[in-house]
Residue, then its C-alpha position, 0 to 999 in steps of 0.5 A: m291705747e292699752h285698753k284697746k290692746v287688752s280688749l282685742i286679746i280678750k275678744v280673740s281669746r273668746a273664740p277658741g276659749v283660751d285664757p287671755r293671759r295664755l294667748e298673750a304669752k304665746a303670741v309674744r313667744e311666737y313673735l320673738e321666735a319668728e324675729l329670732r329666725r329672721v335675724r339669724a337668717e339675715a346674719e347668716s346671709i351676710m356671713a355667707k356672702y364673705g365666707v365667714k362664720s362670725l363677726e370676728e372672722l370677718d374682722t380678721r379678714i379685713r385686718s389681714g387686707e383680704l377684704r377692704e374695710s370700705d367695701v364691707f363696712y355696711d355689711f360689717t355694721k349690719l352684722d354687728f347689729l344683727l348679732d347683738r339683736e339675736e343675743r337680746l332676743r335669745k335672752l328674752l326667750e330664756k327669761i320667758s321660759r324661766k318664768r313659765g318653768t319650761h326650757 
C-alpha cells in the first residue's frame, strides 16, 4: 500500500513539475488546516447553541443548575472531544511549521 501512495504522489507531482516531498508536505498541511477549521466550526456551533464560550463555561452552567446534565451530555462530551482534537491539530501544525522553519 505504501508503494502505491508514493507512486501516486510522484505521478501527481510530475504534471506541475513539483518536488514530490514538497507536494506531500503541502498536502498534509492543507489537510490539517482544513480539518482544524472543520473541528473549530463544529465546536463553535455547540458553544453557540448553549450561549457559552468554553467547555468550562458550559460545565459551570450545568453545575449551577441552569442546564440539565442529561439534556446536554452528548453535546458536552462532543465538545470536549472536539476541543481536544483541535489542540492536537494545532500542535501538529506547529510541529510542521517548526520543521520547515516558518510560522
